[in-house]
DRENDO-1510 file (C-alpha; in Angstrom, 1 decimal, always signed):
<recs>
REC; n; res; u; v; w
REC; 1; MET; -39.1; +69.3; +39.7 .
REC; 2; THR; -40.3; +69.6; +42.9 .
REC; 3; TYR; -42.6; +66.8; +44.6 .
REC; 4; VAL; -45.2; +68.9; +46.2 .
REC; 5; PRO; -47.8; +66.4; +48.0 .
REC; 6; SER; -51.7; +66.9; +47.2 .
REC; 7; SER; -53.2; +64.8; +49.4 .
REC; 8; LEU; -52.9; +64.2; +53.0 .
REC; 9; GLY; -51.7; +60.4; +53.0 .
REC; 10; ALA; -49.5; +61.7; +50.0 .
REC; 11; ARG; -47.3; +64.2; +52.5 .
REC; 12; TYR; -47.5; +62.1; +55.9 .
REC; 13; TRP; -45.1; +59.4; +53.2 .
REC; 14; ARG; -43.2; +62.7; +51.6 .
REC; 15; ALA; -42.5; +63.0; +55.0 .
REC; 16; ARG; -42.1; +60.1; +56.7 .
REC; 17; LEU; -39.7; +58.9; +53.4 .
REC; 18; SER; -37.7; +61.8; +53.5 .
REC; 19; ARG; -34.4; +60.2; +54.0 .
REC; 20; TRP; -32.8; +56.5; +53.9 .
REC; 21; PRO; -32.5; +55.1; +57.4 .
REC; 22; VAL; -28.2; +54.3; +58.8 .
REC; 23; PHE; -27.4; +51.5; +59.6 .
REC; 24; PRO; -23.9; +50.5; +60.4 .
REC; 25; LEU; -23.3; +48.4; +56.8 .
REC; 26; GLY; -19.7; +49.7; +55.9 .
REC; 27; ALA; -17.9; +49.6; +52.4 .
REC; 28; PRO; -20.9; +48.1; +49.1 .
REC; 29; VAL; -19.8; +45.1; +48.6 .
REC; 30; ASP; -20.0; +44.1; +44.9 .
REC; 31; GLY; -22.3; +42.2; +43.7 .
REC; 32; TYR; -26.3; +42.0; +44.3 .
REC; 33; THR; -29.3; +41.1; +47.2 .
REC; 34; LEU; -31.9; +39.1; +46.4 .
REC; 35; LEU; -34.8; +41.6; +47.3 .
REC; 36; LEU; -38.0; +38.8; +48.0 .
REC; 37; PRO; -41.1; +40.9; +48.1 .
REC; 38; VAL; -43.9; +38.9; +49.8 .
REC; 39; PRO; -47.2; +39.1; +50.8 .
REC; 40; GLY; -47.7; +37.5; +54.2 .
REC; 41; ASP; -50.8; +36.5; +54.0 .
REC; 42; LEU; -49.7; +34.8; +50.9 .
REC; 43; PRO; -46.9; +32.1; +52.5 .
REC; 44; VAL; -47.4; +29.9; +49.1 .
REC; 45; LEU; -46.0; +32.6; +47.6 .
REC; 46; LEU; -42.7; +32.9; +49.5 .
REC; 47; ARG; -42.4; +29.3; +49.7 .
REC; 48; VAL; -42.8; +29.4; +45.4 .
REC; 49; ALA; -40.6; +32.3; +44.9 .
REC; 50; LEU; -38.4; +30.5; +47.0 .
REC; 51; ALA; -38.2; +27.4; +44.8 .
REC; 52; VAL; -37.3; +29.9; +41.9 .
REC; 53; VAL; -34.9; +31.8; +42.7 .
REC; 54; GLY; -33.5; +29.0; +45.3 .
REC; 55; ASP; -32.4; +27.5; +41.5 .
REC; 56; GLN; -30.5; +30.4; +40.4 .
REC; 57; GLN; -27.0; +30.7; +40.4 .
REC; 58; ALA; -25.4; +32.5; +42.9 .
REC; 59; LEU; -22.0; +33.6; +41.8 .
REC; 60; TYR; -22.8; +37.3; +42.4 .
REC; 61; ARG; -25.4; +36.8; +44.7 .
REC; 62; HIS; -24.5; +37.6; +48.6 .
REC; 63; GLU; -27.7; +37.7; +50.2 .
REC; 64; THR; -31.4; +37.5; +49.8 .
REC; 65; LEU; -33.7; +39.2; +51.8 .
REC; 66; VAL; -37.2; +38.4; +52.7 .
REC; 67; ILE; -39.7; +41.3; +53.0 .
REC; 68; PRO; -43.1; +40.0; +53.9 .
REC; 69; ASP; -45.5; +42.7; +54.2 .
REC; 70; VAL; -47.1; +41.2; +57.1 .
REC; 71; VAL; -45.0; +39.0; +58.9 .
REC; 72; THR; -47.1; +36.0; +60.3 .
REC; 73; PRO; -45.4; +33.1; +61.7 .
REC; 74; ALA; -46.0; +31.0; +58.6 .
REC; 75; VAL; -43.6; +33.0; +57.2 .
REC; 76; ARG; -41.0; +33.0; +59.4 .
REC; 77; ALA; -41.4; +29.3; +59.4 .
REC; 78; ILE; -41.3; +29.3; +56.0 .
REC; 79; VAL; -38.3; +31.4; +55.6 .
REC; 80; LYS; -36.3; +29.3; +59.1 .
REC; 81; GLN; -36.7; +26.1; +57.4 .
REC; 82; ALA; -35.3; +27.5; +54.1 .
REC; 83; ARG; -32.6; +29.0; +55.5 .
REC; 84; ASP; -30.0; +26.2; +56.3 .
REC; 85; ARG; -29.8; +24.7; +52.6 .
REC; 86; TRP; -29.8; +28.6; +51.0 .
REC; 87; PRO; -26.9; +29.1; +49.4 .
REC; 88; GLY; -25.6; +32.7; +51.4 .
REC; 89; PRO; -27.2; +34.8; +53.6 .
REC; 90; LEU; -31.0; +34.2; +54.0 .
REC; 91; ARG; -32.4; +37.1; +56.5 .
REC; 92; MET; -35.9; +38.4; +57.3 .
REC; 93; ARG; -36.3; +42.4; +56.6 .
REC; 94; PRO; -40.3; +43.6; +58.5 .
REC; 95; PHE; -41.4; +46.7; +57.7 .
REC; 96; PRO; -40.2; +49.7; +60.1 .
REC; 97; VAL; -42.7; +50.6; +62.9 .
REC; 98; PRO; -45.4; +52.2; +62.9 .
REC; 99; GLU; -45.8; +50.9; +58.9 .
REC; 100; ARG; -45.7; +47.8; +60.2 .
REC; 101; TRP; -48.9; +47.9; +62.2 .
REC; 102; ALA; -50.6; +49.8; +59.9 .
REC; 103; LEU; -50.7; +49.1; +56.3 .
REC; 104; PRO; -51.6; +45.6; +56.4 .
REC; 105; ARG; -54.7; +47.3; +57.6 .
REC; 106; LEU; -54.6; +48.8; +54.1 .
REC; 107; ASN; -54.2; +46.6; +51.3 .
REC; 108; ASN; -52.7; +49.2; +49.2 .
REC; 109; PRO; -50.1; +46.8; +47.2 .
REC; 110; GLY; -49.1; +49.7; +45.6 .
REC; 111; ARG; -47.7; +51.0; +48.8 .
REC; 112; ASN; -46.3; +48.4; +50.3 .
REC; 113; HIS; -44.4; +47.2; +47.4 .
REC; 114; ALA; -42.6; +50.0; +47.3 .
REC; 115; LEU; -42.5; +50.0; +51.2 .
REC; 116; GLN; -41.0; +47.0; +50.0 .
REC; 117; LEU; -38.2; +47.5; +47.6 .
REC; 118; ILE; -36.7; +51.3; +50.5 .
REC; 119; THR; -37.2; +48.6; +54.2 .
REC; 120; GLY; -34.6; +46.2; +51.4 .
REC; 121; THR; -32.4; +49.1; +49.6 .
REC; 122; ALA; -32.5; +50.5; +52.9 .
REC; 123; HIS; -30.5; +47.0; +54.2 .
REC; 124; ALA; -28.4; +46.3; +51.5 .
REC; 125; LYS; -25.5; +45.6; +51.5 .
REC; 126; THR; -23.7; +45.4; +48.1 .
REC; 127; SER; -23.4; +47.8; +44.6 .
REC; 128; HIS; -26.9; +46.4; +43.8 .
REC; 129; VAL; -29.7; +45.2; +44.6 .
REC; 130; VAL; -32.9; +43.1; +42.2 .
REC; 131; LEU; -36.5; +42.6; +43.0 .
REC; 132; HIS; -37.7; +39.7; +42.4 .
REC; 133; ASP; -41.3; +39.1; +41.9 .
REC; 134; ALA; -43.5; +36.7; +43.6 .
REC; 135; ASP; -45.2; +35.7; +40.2 .
REC; 136; LEU; -42.6; +35.5; +38.3 .
REC; 137; PHE; -40.8; +31.9; +37.4 .
REC; 138; LEU; -37.4; +32.6; +36.0 .
REC; 139; MET; -37.0; +29.6; +33.2 .
REC; 140; GLN; -33.4; +29.6; +33.2 .
REC; 141; PRO; -31.1; +28.5; +36.0 .
REC; 142; ASP; -28.1; +32.0; +35.1 .
REC; 143; ILE; -31.0; +35.1; +34.6 .
REC; 144; LEU; -30.5; +36.6; +37.4 .
REC; 145; ASP; -26.8; +36.8; +37.3 .
REC; 146; ARG; -27.1; +37.1; +33.7 .
REC; 147; GLN; -28.5; +40.4; +33.8 .
REC; 148; TYR; -26.6; +42.2; +37.0 .
REC; 149; VAL; -23.1; +41.1; +34.9 .
REC; 150; ALA; -25.0; +43.7; +32.1 .
REC; 151; CYS; -26.0; +46.0; +34.5 .
REC; 152; VAL; -22.4; +46.7; +35.4 .
REC; 153; ASP; -21.4; +46.4; +32.1 .
REC; 154; ARG; -23.2; +48.0; +30.6 .
REC; 155; ARG; -22.6; +50.8; +34.2 .
REC; 156; LEU; -26.4; +51.6; +34.2 .
REC; 157; ALA; -28.1; +53.0; +37.3 .
REC; 158; CYS; -30.9; +50.1; +36.4 .
REC; 159; LEU; -31.7; +47.0; +34.0 .
REC; 160; GLY; -34.9; +45.5; +34.1 .
REC; 161; VAL; -36.6; +42.8; +31.3 .
REC; 162; SER; -39.8; +44.4; +30.5 .
REC; 163; PRO; -40.5; +48.0; +29.6 .
REC; 164; VAL; -42.7; +49.7; +31.7 .
REC; 165; TRP; -47.0; +49.4; +30.6 .
REC; 166; ASP; -47.8; +53.1; +30.7 .
REC; 167; ASP; -47.0; +54.4; +27.0 .
REC; 168; TRP; -46.6; +58.2; +28.1 .
REC; 169; PHE; -42.7; +58.1; +29.1 .
REC; 170; ALA; -42.1; +56.7; +25.4 .
REC; 171; GLU; -44.3; +59.3; +24.4 .
REC; 172; HIS; -41.7; +61.7; +26.1 .
REC; 173; GLY; -38.5; +60.0; +25.1 .
REC; 174; ARG; -38.1; +57.9; +28.3 .
REC; 175; HIS; -38.3; +54.2; +28.3 .
REC; 176; LEU; -38.3; +52.5; +31.5 .
REC; 177; ALA; -38.8; +49.8; +32.5 .
REC; 178; ALA; -40.7; +47.8; +34.6 .
REC; 179; THR; -39.9; +46.4; +38.5 .
REC; 180; TRP; -39.8; +43.2; +38.1 .
REC; 181; GLU; -36.2; +41.5; +38.1 .
REC; 182; LEU; -35.6; +45.6; +38.4 .
REC; 183; CYS; -31.5; +45.5; +38.5 .
REC; 184; ALA; -30.5; +48.7; +40.5 .
REC; 185; ARG; -27.4; +50.3; +42.0 .
REC; 186; THR; -28.3; +50.8; +45.2 .
REC; 187; ASP; -25.9; +54.3; +45.1 .
REC; 188; TRP; -28.2; +55.5; +42.7 .
REC; 189; LEU; -31.9; +54.1; +44.1 .
REC; 190; LYS; -30.3; +55.7; +47.5 .
REC; 191; SER; -29.5; +58.8; +46.2 .
REC; 192; PHE; -33.6; +60.2; +45.9 .
REC; 193; VAL; -35.7; +60.9; +48.0 .
REC; 194; PRO; -37.3; +57.4; +49.1 .
REC; 195; ALA; -40.6; +58.9; +49.2 .
REC; 196; LEU; -40.2; +59.5; +44.7 .
REC; 197; HIS; -39.8; +56.0; +44.6 .
REC; 198; MET; -43.3; +55.4; +45.8 .
REC; 199; ALA; -46.4; +55.6; +43.8 .
REC; 200; HIS; -47.2; +58.9; +43.6 .
REC; 201; GLU; -48.5; +62.2; +41.4 .
REC; 202; ASN; -45.4; +65.1; +40.1 .
REC; 203; GLN; -45.3; +67.0; +37.6 .
REC; 204; LEU; -42.8; +66.6; +34.3 .
REC; 205; PHE; -42.8; +67.6; +30.9 .
REC; 206; GLY; -45.1; +70.3; +32.2 .
REC; 207; GLU; -47.6; +67.9; +33.0 .
REC; 208; ARG; -49.2; +66.0; +35.9 .
REC; 209; HIS; -48.8; +62.3; +36.2 .
REC; 210; ALA; -49.5; +59.5; +37.6 .
REC; 211; PHE; -46.0; +57.8; +38.5 .
REC; 212; ASP; -45.4; +54.3; +39.6 .
REC; 213; THR; -43.0; +52.0; +41.6 .
REC; 214; THR; -39.0; +54.0; +40.8 .
REC; 215; LEU; -41.2; +55.7; +37.7 .
REC; 216; TYR; -40.4; +59.1; +38.4 .
REC; 217; PRO; -37.0; +58.0; +39.7 .
REC; 218; GLN; -36.4; +56.6; +36.4 .
REC; 219; ALA; -37.7; +59.8; +34.7 .
REC; 220; ILE; -34.6; +62.0; +35.1 .
REC; 221; THR; -32.1; +59.8; +35.5 .
REC; 222; HIS; -30.3; +60.4; +32.0 .
REC; 223; PRO; -31.7; +58.0; +29.6 .
REC; 224; ASP; -28.6; +55.4; +29.0 .
REC; 225; GLN; -28.6; +55.4; +32.4 .
REC; 226; ILE; -31.5; +53.1; +31.9 .
REC; 227; GLY; -31.9; +49.5; +30.1 .
REC; 228; ILE; -34.0; +46.4; +29.2 .
REC; 229; GLU; -32.7; +43.5; +28.0 .
REC; 230; PRO; -36.4; +41.6; +27.1 .
REC; 231; THR; -36.1; +37.9; +27.6 .
REC; 232; SER; -38.6; +34.6; +27.4 .
REC; 233; ASP; -37.0; +32.8; +29.8 .
REC; 234; ILE; -39.8; +34.4; +32.2 .
REC; 235; VAL; -43.3; +33.6; +32.6 .
REC; 236; HIS; -44.9; +36.6; +34.3 .
REC; 237; LEU; -48.5; +36.0; +35.4 .
REC; 238; ASN; -49.0; +40.1; +36.4 .
REC; 239; TYR; -50.6; +41.8; +39.1 .
REC; 240; VAL; -51.4; +38.8; +41.7 .
REC; 241; VAL; -50.7; +40.0; +44.6 .
REC; 242; SER; -52.4; +43.5; +43.5 .
REC; 243; ASN; -55.5; +40.9; +43.1 .
REC; 244; TYR; -55.7; +39.4; +45.8 .
REC; 245; ARG; -55.1; +42.8; +47.5 .
REC; 246; TYR; -58.4; +44.6; +45.9 .
REC; 247; PHE; -60.5; +41.4; +46.0 .
REC; 248; LEU; -59.4; +41.9; +50.2 .
REC; 249; ARG; -61.1; +45.5; +49.5 .
REC; 250; ASN; -64.3; +45.0; +48.1 .
REC; 251; SER; -67.1; +45.2; +49.5 .
REC; 252; GLU; -70.0; +45.5; +46.5 .
REC; 253; GLY; -70.3; +42.1; +46.6 .
REC; 254; SER; -68.9; +39.5; +43.3 .
REC; 255; PHE; -65.1; +40.3; +42.2 .
REC; 256; MET; -64.2; +40.2; +38.7 .
REC; 257; ASP; -61.3; +37.7; +38.6 .
REC; 258; ASN; -60.6; +38.7; +34.7 .
REC; 259; ARG; -57.6; +37.2; +34.0 .
REC; 260; PHE; -57.5; +33.8; +36.5 .
REC; 261; LEU; -55.3; +35.1; +39.4 .
REC; 262; LEU; -57.1; +34.2; +42.7 .
REC; 263; LEU; -58.3; +30.9; +41.2 .
REC; 264; PHE; -54.2; +30.6; +39.8 .
REC; 265; ILE; -53.1; +31.4; +43.8 .
REC; 266; ARG; -55.8; +28.5; +44.9 .
REC; 267; LEU; -53.6; +26.8; +42.2 .
REC; 268; LEU; -50.6; +27.5; +44.4 .
REC; 269; ILE; -52.0; +26.5; +47.6 .
REC; 270; ASP; -53.3; +23.8; +46.5 .
REC; 271; VAL; -50.0; +22.2; +45.4 .
REC; 272; PHE; -47.6; +23.1; +47.2 .
REC; 273; ASP; -49.2; +24.9; +50.4 .
REC; 274; ALA; -52.2; +22.4; +50.8 .
REC; 275; SER; -51.5; +21.2; +54.9 .
REC; 276; ARG; -52.5; +25.2; +55.4 .
REC; 277; ARG; -55.5; +25.3; +52.4 .
REC; 278; ASP; -58.0; +26.1; +54.8 .
REC; 279; GLY; -56.0; +29.2; +56.7 .
REC; 280; TYR; -56.6; +31.1; +53.2 .
REC; 281; ARG; -58.9; +34.3; +53.0 .
REC; 282; LEU; -60.0; +32.8; +49.1 .
REC; 283; PRO; -62.4; +30.4; +48.3 .
REC; 284; SER; -61.9; +26.6; +48.3 .
REC; 285; LEU; -60.3; +25.5; +44.3 .
REC; 286; VAL; -64.2; +23.4; +44.7 .
REC; 287; ASP; -66.2; +26.8; +45.5 .
REC; 288; MET; -64.4; +28.7; +42.2 .
REC; 289; GLY; -65.4; +25.5; +40.0 .
REC; 290; ALA; -67.9; +26.2; +40.7 .
REC; 291; TYR; -68.4; +29.7; +40.0 .
REC; 292; LEU; -67.3; +29.1; +36.9 .
REC; 293; GLY; -70.1; +30.4; +34.0 .
REC; 294; ARG; -72.0; +32.4; +36.9 .
REC; 295; ASP; -72.5; +35.7; +37.1 .
REC; 296; ASP; -73.6; +35.5; +40.7 .
REC; 297; THR; -71.0; +34.6; +43.2 .
REC; 298; PRO; -68.3; +36.1; +45.7 .
REC; 299; VAL; -65.8; +35.5; +42.6 .
REC; 300; VAL; -67.1; +35.8; +38.8 .
REC; 301; PHE; -64.8; +34.9; +36.0 .
REC; 302; PRO; -64.8; +35.4; +31.9 .
REC; 303; PRO; -66.6; +32.8; +29.7 .
REC; 304; ALA; -64.0; +30.2; +28.7 .
REC; 305; ASP; -65.4; +30.7; +25.2 .
REC; 306; ASP; -63.8; +34.5; +25.4 .
REC; 307; GLY; -61.0; +33.1; +24.2 .
REC; 308; GLY; -58.2; +35.7; +25.4 .
REC; 309; PRO; -58.6; +35.6; +28.8 .
REC; 310; TYR; -58.7; +31.9; +29.7 .
REC; 311; GLN; -56.9; +31.1; +26.5 .
REC; 312; ASP; -54.0; +34.0; +27.9 .
REC; 313; PHE; -54.2; +31.7; +31.7 .
REC; 314; ARG; -53.5; +27.7; +30.1 .
REC; 315; GLN; -51.1; +29.4; +28.0 .
REC; 316; LEU; -48.8; +31.0; +31.3 .
REC; 317; LEU; -49.7; +27.7; +32.9 .
</recs>
């Protein structure tokens, strides 16, 4: 089960993330640190994330850490504005150098998200962390506290709200939790080399397989320590940031927005960040409306009469 990097990039991350940074944190405090990994060039998602988790009760929440993949003036301003009325400490934790400079150029959502988890966990002063997705909406005010209590009561290493998307693990008898709204013990996360939490290929069950964020540590942890408690009290668009990053990386003409996620971001911008609507690297809402039904535009959408994708998008909205 030794991680043997197979590419130059993988070797870099294996060496770079070979140990956890040491901060003078003292003994962990009972409770959880809420980690908010956000795309710095989409500050509207930070506004939305703070609004969503700001409505959550915070009986066990010790601190909230905003971890942008790129630090922008808009992110700094939003955190500063929210801090005065926030229940408990609200701090921003940027990436370490040199990743703070290098990663924004790559537009790699998987690398960003993993380093956001690692950065937040390294700074956490609590026994647990909860990793919130900026495109996920919590429909009851006690979901995060309830999840933390369940994780502690069941003595789990981690507890998620959804099973992981990759069926390969279930086929091998491992039922893993997806990362969104994942509550995890800080000492469990830190018991693994940080690089193992990052997406990578590794050998397990006699096979070579790709492991997404946290999945390799979950897969080699005793199954009784991994919990999943599905809930109908969330609405999750899924992969909004990833889709946006792939759009920015696209250089082949039209980009297929097959689940209307770029349109969703543009709707959020125009509703919640109208004063900065022209500062985003997305077509305008008027342009996106004109793109519907066409296949020769910078963004292409599935036909509305196709049923599935458009119906799912409208239902989530």
